[in-house]
C-alpha positions as CSV (number, residue, x, y, z in Angstrom):
1,X,15.8,7.4,8.9
2,X,12.3,8.7,9.5
3,X,9.5,8.4,12.1
4,X,6.7,6.4,10.8
5,X,3.4,8.0,11.3
6,X,0.2,5.5,10.4
7,X,-1.6,7.2,7.7
8,X,-5.2,7.1,7.2
9,X,-6.6,6.8,3.6
10,X,-10.1,6.6,2.2
11,X,-11.1,5.2,-1.2
12,X,-14.5,4.5,-3.0
13,X,-15.2,0.9,-4.5
14,X,-15.7,1.2,-8.2
15,X,-13.4,4.3,-8.4
16,X,-9.6,4.6,-9.1
17,X,-7.4,5.3,-6.0
18,X,-3.7,7.0,-5.7
19,X,-1.7,8.3,-3.1
20,X,1.7,10.0,-3.4
21,X,4.1,10.0,-0.3
22,X,7.6,11.6,-0.1
23,X,10.6,10.1,2.1
24,X,12.8,12.7,3.6
25,X,16.2,12.0,5.1
26,X,16.9,13.1,8.7
27,X,18.0,16.5,7.5
28,X,14.4,16.8,5.8
29,X,16.3,16.8,2.3
30,X,14.5,14.2,-0.3
31,X,15.7,10.7,-0.2
32,X,17.0,9.5,-3.4
33,X,15.1,6.4,-4.7
34,X,17.0,5.8,-7.7
35,X,17.1,2.1,-8.3
36,X,14.9,1.4,-5.5
37,X,11.4,-0.7,-5.7
38,X,8.2,-0.1,-3.6
39,X,5.5,-2.8,-3.1
40,X,2.4,-2.4,-1.2
41,X,-0.5,-4.8,-0.2
42,X,-3.7,-4.6,1.8
43,X,-5.8,-6.9,3.9
44,X,-9.0,-7.0,6.3
45,X,-6.5,-7.3,9.1
46,X,-2.7,-7.8,9.6
47,X,-2.9,-11.6,9.9
48,X,-5.5,-12.4,7.2
49,X,-4.9,-15.9,6.2
50,X,-6.4,-17.7,3.1
51,X,-7.9,-20.6,5.0
52,X,-8.6,-22.6,1.8
53,X,-4.7,-22.5,1.0
54,X,-3.1,-22.3,4.3
55,X,-1.6,-25.4,6.1
56,X,-0.3,-25.7,9.7
57,X,3.2,-25.4,8.4
58,X,3.0,-22.8,5.6
59,X,0.6,-20.2,5.9
60,X,-0.9,-18.3,2.8
61,X,-1.6,-14.6,3.5
62,X,-4.9,-13.3,2.0
63,X,-3.8,-9.8,0.9
64,X,-4.8,-7.4,-1.9
65,X,-1.7,-6.4,-3.8
66,X,-1.5,-2.3,-4.3
67,X,0.2,-0.9,-7.3
68,X,3.2,0.7,-6.3
69,X,6.1,2.9,-8.3
70,X,8.5,5.5,-7.5
71,X,7.3,8.6,-9.1
72,X,10.0,11.1,-8.3
73,X,13.3,9.2,-7.5
74,X,15.2,12.2,-6.9
75,X,12.5,14.0,-4.8
76,X,11.7,10.7,-2.8
77,X,8.4,10.3,-4.1
78,X,6.4,7.1,-4.6
79,X,2.8,6.4,-5.1
80,X,0.2,3.3,-4.1
81,X,-3.1,2.7,-5.6
82,X,-5.9,0.6,-6.9
83,X,-7.7,0.6,-10.1
84,X,-11.3,0.8,-10.6
85,X,-12.2,-2.8,-11.3
86,X,-10.1,-3.9,-8.4
87,X,-11.5,-1.6,-6.2
88,X,-15.0,-2.4,-7.4
89,X,-14.4,-6.1,-5.9
90,X,-13.8,-5.1,-2.3
91,X,-16.2,-5.2,0.4
92,X,-17.0,-1.8,2.4
93,X,-14.9,-1.7,5.5
94,X,-11.4,-0.9,6.9
95,X,-8.3,-2.6,5.5
96,X,-4.8,-2.5,6.9
97,X,-2.1,-1.8,4.4
98,X,1.5,-1.2,4.3
99,X,4.4,-0.2,1.6
100,X,7.8,-1.8,1.5
101,X,10.9,-0.1,0.0
102,X,13.5,-2.5,-1.2
103,X,16.8,-0.5,-1.4
104,X,19.8,-0.9,-4.1
105,X,21.4,-2.9,-1.6
106,X,18.7,-5.4,-1.5
107,X,17.8,-4.3,2.2
108,X,13.8,-3.7,2.9
109,X,12.2,-1.3,5.0
110,X,8.4,-0.5,5.7
111,X,8.1,3.1,4.6
112,X,4.1,3.3,5.1
113,X,1.4,1.5,7.4
114,X,-2.1,2.5,8.1
115,X,-5.6,1.8,7.2
116,X,-7.8,2.4,4.1
117,X,-11.3,2.7,4.5
118,X,-13.5,1.7,1.5
119,X,-16.9,2.8,0.9
120,X,-19.4,2.0,-1.9
121,X,-19.5,4.6,-4.6
122,X,-22.9,4.7,-5.7
123,X,-21.9,6.2,-9.1
124,X,-20.0,3.1,-10.0
125,X,-23.1,1.2,-10.2
126,X,-25.3,3.4,-12.3
């Protein structure tokens, strides 16, 4: 349906973060997202495991959920974000993220991927 290009994002620990994306059809018309659901997560690296909870047969992924919602269903818009209290707990550095769209028929597709660079917001600690 569309060509996915990794998107680099930037956020400050201790500050709210939000980014809005728009999905277009092949003819560049807005994709209808009515009754679709978006979910997103980030991790220090793509295969980050929680060593304390994983077993050799059942891996437990160490991810940080992103808030995600459809914001303009007829215009193809959705947003991802982190609130200040969640971002304050993050270590400075790079994180990989992806966003999954669950379509009306239940099928899933990755609609965004890339890296989020987290830096320390000095003002958050004053």
